[in-house]
N, C-alpha and C positions, 0 to 999 in steps of 0.2 A: 617882524612882530616879536616883541619880548614880553615875557610874563613870568612872574614868580607865582608858581601854582600851589604853594603851601603844602607840599608833601601829601601825607595821608592823615593830616590832623583833622580834628572835628569828627562828629558822629555821622556825617553824611558824605564821606569821601567817595563812596560808590556813585552817588548822585552827582557829586562835584566832578568826578571823572567823566561822566556822560556830558555834563554841561561844558567842561573844558573842550572836549572834542567838538561839540556843536558850535562853540564860540569860534574856535580856530577855523572850522570848515566855513563858517559864515563870512570870514574875512578873506578867504582864498589866498593866503600869503604864499610867496615862493620860498621864504625862509622863516623859521620860527626858532627862537632860542628860549629855553625854559630854565628857571632856577628853582631849587627845592623840588625837582622832579625825583620820583622815587624808584628804587629797585629793590625787589624782594628776592627770596631764594628761587622763586619760580617764575616771576614776572618782572617786566620793566615797563614803566609807564610810557616812556618815549617810544619803545618798540610797538606797544599797543596802538599808540596814536599814529605812528608811521604806517602801520598796516592798514588802519582804518582810513587814513587820509591819503594814502598813496604817495608817501614821502619817505626819503631815506633817513633813518634815525641814527644818532650817535649819542653815547652817554659817557660821562666821566664822574667818578665819585669825588666828593669834596668833604671838607671838614664840617659841613652844615650839620646841625643837630639831627640825630636819628629820629625818625618817626616810629610809630608802632611796628616793630618787626621789619623795618625797611632801612636801607641806606639812602640818604639824600645826595643829590649831586646836580650836575649841569647837563642839559640836553640840547641838541640841535636837530631840527627837521629841515630837509632840503628837497625841493622838487627837481633839483639837478644832480647829476652824478658828482660824487665827492672825489677830488684828486688826492687829498691828504687830510688826515685828522690828527691833531696833537693836543696833548694835555700839558699846559705850562704851569710851573710853580711860580706864584707871585710873591709868596712869603712862606714862612713855616706853617701858616694857618690857612692860606687861601690859594686857589688855583683858578686858571682860566682854561676854557676849551675853545680850540680853533678848528674850523673846517674851511677847506679851500676848494674852490671850483675854478675851472679853466675859463679865462676871459680873453679871447683873442690870443695874442702872443704872451699875455701875462696871466695873472690870477686875481680873483676876488676872494678875500678872506673875511669870514664871519667869526667874531670872537665874542664869547660871553663869559661873565663872571658874576659873583655875588660877593661884594666886599664886606668887611667886618661891619656889623651893624651897631655895636655897643657905643653908647654916647661918648665914653671916655677913650675911644680907640682912634682918635684923630690921626695920630702919628702912624698907626698901622695902615689906615686907609690911604694916607698920603703915600706911604711906601708902596702899597699895592697899585695905586694909580700910576706911580712913577714907573713901576715894572711894566705895567700895561702900555704906557706911553713909549717905553723903550722898544717893546715888541712891535708896536705900530710903526715906529720910525724905521726899524730894521726892514719891515716888509715894504714900506713905501719907498725906501731907498733902492729896492730891487725893481721898482717900476710897477708894483702891484697896487690894487685898490683895497681899502680896509673899511669894515664897519664893526664897531664895538657896540654891543647891546646887552643890557642886563640890569640887575638890581645893584646899583652903586651905593645904596644905603646912605646917601648924602643929598641934602637939598641943593639946588642951584645957588651959586654965589659963595659957597663955602670954599676955603682954600684947599681942601683935600683933593678936589678934582682938577685943580689948576694944571697939573702936568698933562692930563688927557685933553683938556680944552686947548692946550697949546699946539696939539698935533691933529685934532679932529674938531669938527663943527657939530654943535648940538642941533639935531634935526627939529626939535620942538620950537616953533615960532608963534608968538614971542616967547622968550626964554622963561618968563614968569607964567604961572598958571599950570593947568594940567595935573591936578593932584592925583597921584596914583596910590597913596596910602592914606585913606580918608576915614575920618570919624563917622561918616555916613555908612561905612561898611560894617555890618553887624559882626563880622569875624574879627575885627580889629580889637586888640587889647587896649583899653582906654588909658589915656595918660602917657602913652609912649612918646619919646622925644621926637620921633620922625612923623608923628601924626599930622595929617593935613599938609603934606609936602609932596612934591614930585621927586621920587627917589629912583624911578625906573627910566632908563634913557636909551635912545638910539643915537649914536654918534657916527658921523660919516666923514671920510676924507674929502678934501675940497674939490677933487676931480669928479665927484658924484653929484648929480642934480637932485636936490630934495624937493618933494612935493608936499602934500598935506600930511599932517600928523593928527592922530585921534586916539581916544581911549575907548576901550571896550571891556566886556566882562562885568557888567553891572548887575544883571538880574536873570541870567540864563538858568540858574539853579532854582526853578520853581519860584521865581521872584526874588531870589537872593543871589549875591555874587558867588561864583564858583571858587573864589580864592580871597585871601585877605589883601591882595594887591589887585589893582586894575591893570589890564594889559595895555601896552602902547603899540600902535601900528603906524608905520611911516611908509609913504610911497617914495621910493628911490629909483631914479632912472639911470641905467648904466649904458654908456655909449657903446 
């Protein structure tokens, strides 16, 4: 499961926090990756969710815009013990967070990131996707399996994500549809260039069997979405 949870923006973030936890619990995922998850001086959203859901949490700060009195970053929740956690620099602006679990004689790596979202940052997104693809290739060369999930800030079919699609498969079938940044969402700023596109992805190595994919996070906040993005959930079977 991947979800950009919109930090602590908006005037209902406490209600949104409750709704985010309820949404994740309802999906019962083994792994969750979050973007724009927050950390304050005394609290960390991913740790609160991990405690409530019985999952291991990890957090990495990123260059994402700061929310009110908080640092935003990337988070991973896992139902399995983590063998290794590492923060990777993709560019001077953007990072990725990787968590590894043991898988037989090898490992399964979950990687999340939030690429640059500005419309005129195509070259930066391409460079970040290229760095991600190089990391994936290195891990796969060692015999490991890899899943990349996150807010890639780019609709399908644009050239920025070509390096990633060369080494991983898009789990969303068919590749069109599945809008995650929708004008139907009342939290969305109108007229944004990414509006009404799928910009949140789960990508998996070809050795993993993909099942169904679905969106969630529509109305759990008293009839409103808990975030300005919808969440993506994919069933992946590991041999």
